[in-house]
HTML snippet that shows the backbone in 3Dmol.js (N, CA, C, O; Angstrom):
<script src="https://3Dmol.org/build/3Dmol-min.js"></script>
<div id="view" style="width:600px;height:400px;position:relative"></div>
<script>
const pdb = `
ATOM      1  N   MET A   1      16.954  -3.286  -8.697  1.00  0.00           N
ATOM      2  CA  MET A   1      16.904  -2.359  -9.813  1.00  0.00           C
ATOM      3  C   MET A   1      15.687  -2.713 -10.661  1.00  0.00           C
ATOM      4  O   MET A   1      15.479  -3.863 -11.047  1.00  0.00           O
ATOM      5  N   ASP A   2      14.904  -1.699 -10.931  1.00  0.00           N
ATOM      6  CA  ASP A   2      13.743  -1.846 -11.813  1.00  0.00           C
ATOM      7  C   ASP A   2      14.220  -1.654 -13.249  1.00  0.00           C
ATOM      8  O   ASP A   2      14.863  -0.651 -13.557  1.00  0.00           O
ATOM      9  N   VAL A   3      13.915  -2.595 -14.120  1.00  0.00           N
ATOM     10  CA  VAL A   3      14.310  -2.509 -15.525  1.00  0.00           C
ATOM     11  C   VAL A   3      13.066  -2.246 -16.356  1.00  0.00           C
ATOM     12  O   VAL A   3      12.097  -3.004 -16.306  1.00  0.00           O
ATOM     13  N   ARG A   4      13.106  -1.164 -17.119  1.00  0.00           N
ATOM     14  CA  ARG A   4      11.977  -0.790 -17.972  1.00  0.00           C
ATOM     15  C   ARG A   4      12.304  -1.105 -19.417  1.00  0.00           C
ATOM     16  O   ARG A   4      13.311  -0.640 -19.951  1.00  0.00           O
ATOM     17  N   GLN A   5      11.451  -1.895 -20.048  1.00  0.00           N
ATOM     18  CA  GLN A   5      11.616  -2.237 -21.455  1.00  0.00           C
ATOM     19  C   GLN A   5      10.991  -1.145 -22.321  1.00  0.00           C
ATOM     20  O   GLN A   5      10.074  -0.448 -21.888  1.00  0.00           O
ATOM     21  N   SER A   6      11.485  -1.005 -23.521  1.00  0.00           N
ATOM     22  CA  SER A   6      10.895  -0.026 -24.431  1.00  0.00           C
ATOM     23  C   SER A   6       9.574  -0.566 -24.976  1.00  0.00           C
ATOM     24  O   SER A   6       9.345  -1.775 -25.007  1.00  0.00           O
ATOM     25  N   ILE A   7       8.719   0.348 -25.400  1.00  0.00           N
ATOM     26  CA  ILE A   7       7.451  -0.050 -26.001  1.00  0.00           C
ATOM     27  C   ILE A   7       7.409   0.477 -27.434  1.00  0.00           C
ATOM     28  O   ILE A   7       8.110   1.431 -27.774  1.00  0.00           O
ATOM     29  N   HIS A   8       6.603  -0.136 -28.249  1.00  0.00           N
ATOM     30  CA  HIS A   8       6.475   0.266 -29.650  1.00  0.00           C
ATOM     31  C   HIS A   8       5.757   1.612 -29.728  1.00  0.00           C
ATOM     32  O   HIS A   8       4.836   1.868 -28.952  1.00  0.00           O
ATOM     33  N   SER A   9       6.165   2.459 -30.644  1.00  0.00           N
ATOM     34  CA  SER A   9       5.565   3.788 -30.772  1.00  0.00           C
ATOM     35  C   SER A   9       4.080   3.714 -31.101  1.00  0.00           C
ATOM     36  O   SER A   9       3.311   4.572 -30.666  1.00  0.00           O
ATOM     37  N   ALA A  10       3.664   2.711 -31.854  1.00  0.00           N
ATOM     38  CA  ALA A  10       2.239   2.558 -32.171  1.00  0.00           C
ATOM     39  C   ALA A  10       1.439   2.246 -30.907  1.00  0.00           C
ATOM     40  O   ALA A  10       0.307   2.705 -30.753  1.00  0.00           O
ATOM     41  N   HIS A  11       2.028   1.472 -30.012  1.00  0.00           N
ATOM     42  CA  HIS A  11       1.356   1.175 -28.744  1.00  0.00           C
ATOM     43  C   HIS A  11       1.288   2.425 -27.867  1.00  0.00           C
ATOM     44  O   HIS A  11       0.273   2.675 -27.218  1.00  0.00           O
ATOM     45  N   ALA A  12       2.366   3.207 -27.847  1.00  0.00           N
ATOM     46  CA  ALA A  12       2.395   4.422 -27.027  1.00  0.00           C
ATOM     47  C   ALA A  12       1.313   5.411 -27.461  1.00  0.00           C
ATOM     48  O   ALA A  12       0.758   6.123 -26.624  1.00  0.00           O
ATOM     49  N   LYS A  13       1.011   5.461 -28.744  1.00  0.00           N
ATOM     50  CA  LYS A  13      -0.015   6.381 -29.242  1.00  0.00           C
ATOM     51  C   LYS A  13      -1.408   6.024 -28.745  1.00  0.00           C
ATOM     52  O   LYS A  13      -2.292   6.881 -28.723  1.00  0.00           O
ATOM     53  N   THR A  14      -1.615   4.780 -28.350  1.00  0.00           N
ATOM     54  CA  THR A  14      -2.941   4.353 -27.891  1.00  0.00           C
ATOM     55  C   THR A  14      -3.139   4.545 -26.390  1.00  0.00           C
ATOM     56  O   THR A  14      -4.247   4.360 -25.888  1.00  0.00           O
ATOM     57  N   LEU A  15      -2.094   4.908 -25.677  1.00  0.00           N
ATOM     58  CA  LEU A  15      -2.183   5.022 -24.222  1.00  0.00           C
ATOM     59  C   LEU A  15      -2.810   6.340 -23.798  1.00  0.00           C
ATOM     60  O   LEU A  15      -2.583   7.377 -24.421  1.00  0.00           O
ATOM     61  N   ASP A  16      -3.595   6.290 -22.739  1.00  0.00           N
ATOM     62  CA  ASP A  16      -4.130   7.511 -22.145  1.00  0.00           C
ATOM     63  C   ASP A  16      -3.104   8.043 -21.139  1.00  0.00           C
ATOM     64  O   ASP A  16      -2.002   7.506 -21.024  1.00  0.00           O
ATOM     65  N   THR A  17      -3.475   9.091 -20.422  1.00  0.00           N
ATOM     66  CA  THR A  17      -2.549   9.717 -19.482  1.00  0.00           C
ATOM     67  C   THR A  17      -2.052   8.726 -18.440  1.00  0.00           C
ATOM     68  O   THR A  17      -0.853   8.669 -18.166  1.00  0.00           O
ATOM     69  N   GLN A  18      -2.944   7.956 -17.862  1.00  0.00           N
ATOM     70  CA  GLN A  18      -2.536   6.995 -16.838  1.00  0.00           C
ATOM     71  C   GLN A  18      -1.634   5.910 -17.420  1.00  0.00           C
ATOM     72  O   GLN A  18      -0.683   5.480 -16.769  1.00  0.00           O
ATOM     73  N   GLY A  19      -1.922   5.473 -18.622  1.00  0.00           N
ATOM     74  CA  GLY A  19      -1.077   4.479 -19.276  1.00  0.00           C
ATOM     75  C   GLY A  19       0.328   4.998 -19.531  1.00  0.00           C
ATOM     76  O   GLY A  19       1.305   4.278 -19.328  1.00  0.00           O
ATOM     77  N   LEU A  20       0.434   6.247 -19.974  1.00  0.00           N
ATOM     78  CA  LEU A  20       1.745   6.859 -20.188  1.00  0.00           C
ATOM     79  C   LEU A  20       2.505   7.000 -18.878  1.00  0.00           C
ATOM     80  O   LEU A  20       3.710   6.753 -18.824  1.00  0.00           O
ATOM     81  N   ARG A  21       1.801   7.396 -17.823  1.00  0.00           N
ATOM     82  CA  ARG A  21       2.435   7.504 -16.506  1.00  0.00           C
ATOM     83  C   ARG A  21       2.962   6.144 -16.050  1.00  0.00           C
ATOM     84  O   ARG A  21       4.067   6.052 -15.516  1.00  0.00           O
ATOM     85  N   ASN A  22       2.179   5.097 -16.259  1.00  0.00           N
ATOM     86  CA  ASN A  22       2.600   3.755 -15.847  1.00  0.00           C
ATOM     87  C   ASN A  22       3.846   3.293 -16.596  1.00  0.00           C
ATOM     88  O   ASN A  22       4.689   2.597 -16.029  1.00  0.00           O
ATOM     89  N   GLU A  23       3.964   3.672 -17.855  1.00  0.00           N
ATOM     90  CA  GLU A  23       5.095   3.232 -18.672  1.00  0.00           C
ATOM     91  C   GLU A  23       6.365   4.055 -18.454  1.00  0.00           C
ATOM     92  O   GLU A  23       7.469   3.512 -18.502  1.00  0.00           O
ATOM     93  N   PHE A  24       6.215   5.373 -18.211  1.00  0.00           N
ATOM     94  CA  PHE A  24       7.376   6.250 -18.259  1.00  0.00           C
ATOM     95  C   PHE A  24       7.730   6.979 -16.969  1.00  0.00           C
ATOM     96  O   PHE A  24       8.891   7.343 -16.786  1.00  0.00           O
ATOM     97  N   LEU A  25       6.795   7.202 -16.083  1.00  0.00           N
ATOM     98  CA  LEU A  25       7.062   7.998 -14.883  1.00  0.00           C
ATOM     99  C   LEU A  25       7.860   7.198 -13.864  1.00  0.00           C
ATOM    100  O   LEU A  25       7.525   6.053 -13.557  1.00  0.00           O
ATOM    101  N   VAL A  26       8.909   7.807 -13.346  1.00  0.00           N
ATOM    102  CA  VAL A  26       9.695   7.197 -12.271  1.00  0.00           C
ATOM    103  C   VAL A  26       9.297   7.907 -10.979  1.00  0.00           C
ATOM    104  O   VAL A  26       9.649   9.066 -10.764  1.00  0.00           O
ATOM    105  N   GLU A  27       8.566   7.206 -10.132  1.00  0.00           N
ATOM    106  CA  GLU A  27       8.130   7.767  -8.857  1.00  0.00           C
ATOM    107  C   GLU A  27       8.962   7.173  -7.728  1.00  0.00           C
ATOM    108  O   GLU A  27       9.641   6.161  -7.902  1.00  0.00           O
ATOM    109  N   LYS A  28       8.898   7.808  -6.588  1.00  0.00           N
ATOM    110  CA  LYS A  28       9.561   7.321  -5.372  1.00  0.00           C
ATOM    111  C   LYS A  28      11.046   7.075  -5.607  1.00  0.00           C
ATOM    112  O   LYS A  28      11.553   5.978  -5.372  1.00  0.00           O
ATOM    113  N   VAL A  29      11.729   8.106  -6.071  1.00  0.00           N
ATOM    114  CA  VAL A  29      13.169   8.003  -6.292  1.00  0.00           C
ATOM    115  C   VAL A  29      13.899   8.021  -4.955  1.00  0.00           C
ATOM    116  O   VAL A  29      14.888   7.310  -4.779  1.00  0.00           O
ATOM    117  N   PHE A  30      13.419   8.832  -4.010  1.00  0.00           N
ATOM    118  CA  PHE A  30      14.057   8.945  -2.705  1.00  0.00           C
ATOM    119  C   PHE A  30      13.160   8.342  -1.637  1.00  0.00           C
ATOM    120  O   PHE A  30      12.083   8.865  -1.351  1.00  0.00           O
ATOM    121  N   ILE A  31      13.613   7.230  -1.045  1.00  0.00           N
ATOM    122  CA  ILE A  31      12.900   6.532   0.014  1.00  0.00           C
ATOM    123  C   ILE A  31      13.859   6.420   1.198  1.00  0.00           C
ATOM    124  O   ILE A  31      15.011   6.020   1.031  1.00  0.00           O
ATOM    125  N   ALA A  32      13.385   6.772   2.387  1.00  0.00           N
ATOM    126  CA  ALA A  32      14.240   6.774   3.579  1.00  0.00           C
ATOM    127  C   ALA A  32      14.886   5.408   3.807  1.00  0.00           C
ATOM    128  O   ALA A  32      14.222   4.373   3.736  1.00  0.00           O
ATOM    129  N   ASP A  33      16.197   5.423   4.083  1.00  0.00           N
ATOM    130  CA  ASP A  33      16.992   4.227   4.392  1.00  0.00           C
ATOM    131  C   ASP A  33      17.058   3.219   3.247  1.00  0.00           C
ATOM    132  O   ASP A  33      17.258   2.028   3.485  1.00  0.00           O
ATOM    133  N   GLU A  34      16.894   3.674   2.027  1.00  0.00           N
ATOM    134  CA  GLU A  34      16.966   2.777   0.870  1.00  0.00           C
ATOM    135  C   GLU A  34      17.667   3.477  -0.288  1.00  0.00           C
ATOM    136  O   GLU A  34      17.834   4.697  -0.292  1.00  0.00           O
ATOM    137  N   TYR A  35      18.068   2.682  -1.258  1.00  0.00           N
ATOM    138  CA  TYR A  35      18.501   3.238  -2.538  1.00  0.00           C
ATOM    139  C   TYR A  35      17.580   2.669  -3.610  1.00  0.00           C
ATOM    140  O   TYR A  35      17.117   1.534  -3.503  1.00  0.00           O
ATOM    141  N   THR A  36      17.323   3.454  -4.627  1.00  0.00           N
ATOM    142  CA  THR A  36      16.466   3.010  -5.721  1.00  0.00           C
ATOM    143  C   THR A  36      17.201   3.223  -7.037  1.00  0.00           C
ATOM    144  O   THR A  36      17.973   4.171  -7.182  1.00  0.00           O
ATOM    145  N   MET A  37      16.957   2.341  -7.985  1.00  0.00           N
ATOM    146  CA  MET A  37      17.553   2.473  -9.304  1.00  0.00           C
ATOM    147  C   MET A  37      16.565   1.981 -10.347  1.00  0.00           C
ATOM    148  O   MET A  37      15.896   0.964 -10.163  1.00  0.00           O
ATOM    149  N   VAL A  38      16.487   2.720 -11.446  1.00  0.00           N
ATOM    150  CA  VAL A  38      15.643   2.339 -12.576  1.00  0.00           C
ATOM    151  C   VAL A  38      16.506   2.404 -13.829  1.00  0.00           C
ATOM    152  O   VAL A  38      17.090   3.442 -14.139  1.00  0.00           O
ATOM    153  N   TYR A  39      16.579   1.288 -14.546  1.00  0.00           N
ATOM    154  CA  TYR A  39      17.293   1.251 -15.819  1.00  0.00           C
ATOM    155  C   TYR A  39      16.265   1.271 -16.933  1.00  0.00           C
ATOM    156  O   TYR A  39      15.371   0.426 -16.980  1.00  0.00           O
ATOM    157  N   SER A  40      16.394   2.239 -17.830  1.00  0.00           N
ATOM    158  CA  SER A  40      15.445   2.390 -18.921  1.00  0.00           C
ATOM    159  C   SER A  40      16.100   2.021 -20.249  1.00  0.00           C
ATOM    160  O   SER A  40      17.106   2.613 -20.642  1.00  0.00           O
ATOM    161  N   HIS A  41      15.522   1.042 -20.932  1.00  0.00           N
ATOM    162  CA  HIS A  41      16.006   0.680 -22.265  1.00  0.00           C
ATOM    163  C   HIS A  41      15.625   1.746 -23.294  1.00  0.00           C
ATOM    164  O   HIS A  41      16.218   1.809 -24.371  1.00  0.00           O
ATOM    165  N   ILE A  42      14.645   2.577 -22.969  1.00  0.00           N
ATOM    166  CA  ILE A  42      14.196   3.610 -23.903  1.00  0.00           C
ATOM    167  C   ILE A  42      15.299   4.638 -24.127  1.00  0.00           C
ATOM    168  O   ILE A  42      15.660   4.934 -25.266  1.00  0.00           O
ATOM    169  N   ASP A  43      15.829   5.176 -23.042  1.00  0.00           N
ATOM    170  CA  ASP A  43      16.867   6.200 -23.135  1.00  0.00           C
ATOM    171  C   ASP A  43      18.254   5.660 -22.821  1.00  0.00           C
ATOM    172  O   ASP A  43      19.247   6.381 -22.920  1.00  0.00           O
ATOM    173  N   ARG A  44      18.318   4.384 -22.440  1.00  0.00           N
ATOM    174  CA  ARG A  44      19.576   3.763 -22.018  1.00  0.00           C
ATOM    175  C   ARG A  44      20.211   4.552 -20.880  1.00  0.00           C
ATOM    176  O   ARG A  44      21.390   4.904 -20.924  1.00  0.00           O
ATOM    177  N   ILE A  45      19.396   4.820 -19.859  1.00  0.00           N
ATOM    178  CA  ILE A  45      19.879   5.566 -18.703  1.00  0.00           C
ATOM    179  C   ILE A  45      19.545   4.811 -17.424  1.00  0.00           C
ATOM    180  O   ILE A  45      18.660   3.956 -17.391  1.00  0.00           O
ATOM    181  N   ILE A  46      20.279   5.151 -16.379  1.00  0.00           N
ATOM    182  CA  ILE A  46      19.965   4.666 -15.040  1.00  0.00           C
ATOM    183  C   ILE A  46      19.653   5.887 -14.192  1.00  0.00           C
ATOM    184  O   ILE A  46      20.445   6.825 -14.116  1.00  0.00           O
ATOM    185  N   VAL A  47      18.485   5.862 -13.556  1.00  0.00           N
ATOM    186  CA  VAL A  47      18.069   6.925 -12.646  1.00  0.00           C
ATOM    187  C   VAL A  47      18.086   6.325 -11.253  1.00  0.00           C
ATOM    188  O   VAL A  47      17.544   5.242 -11.033  1.00  0.00           O
ATOM    189  N   GLY A  48      18.703   7.019 -10.316  1.00  0.00           N
ATOM    190  CA  GLY A  48      18.775   6.463  -8.972  1.00  0.00           C
ATOM    191  C   GLY A  48      18.721   7.531  -7.911  1.00  0.00           C
ATOM    192  O   GLY A  48      18.943   8.714  -8.170  1.00  0.00           O
ATOM    193  N   GLY A  49      18.419   7.084  -6.705  1.00  0.00           N
ATOM    194  CA  GLY A  49      18.380   7.982  -5.566  1.00  0.00           C
ATOM    195  C   GLY A  49      18.785   7.246  -4.305  1.00  0.00           C
ATOM    196  O   GLY A  49      18.477   6.067  -4.129  1.00  0.00           O
ATOM    197  N   ILE A  50      19.484   7.962  -3.424  1.00  0.00           N
ATOM    198  CA  ILE A  50      19.889   7.411  -2.133  1.00  0.00           C
ATOM    199  C   ILE A  50      19.496   8.420  -1.068  1.00  0.00           C
ATOM    200  O   ILE A  50      19.755   9.616  -1.200  1.00  0.00           O
ATOM    201  N   MET A  51      18.866   7.919  -0.005  1.00  0.00           N
ATOM    202  CA  MET A  51      18.434   8.801   1.086  1.00  0.00           C
ATOM    203  C   MET A  51      18.790   8.143   2.410  1.00  0.00           C
ATOM    204  O   MET A  51      18.408   6.999   2.657  1.00  0.00           O
ATOM    205  N   PRO A  52      19.525   8.863   3.272  1.00  0.00           N
ATOM    206  CA  PRO A  52      19.886   8.282   4.573  1.00  0.00           C
ATOM    207  C   PRO A  52      18.679   8.122   5.482  1.00  0.00           C
ATOM    208  O   PRO A  52      18.815   7.648   6.611  1.00  0.00           O
TER     209      PRO A  52
END
`;
const viewer = $3Dmol.createViewer("view");
viewer.addModel(pdb, "pdb");
viewer.setStyle({}, {cartoon: {color: "spectrum"}});
viewer.zoomTo();
viewer.render();
</script>
């Protein structure tokens, strides 16, 4: 499980597009023969995917 920590709003304002993507985008949710999970402290959610 990937755990994402929250970042300070002042720091988020300084990020460019790639920086924002690195901090917030969840990619590769569905990977063949694996399960993925991301826990975000920002929204207090777990995002996951399972693919046979």
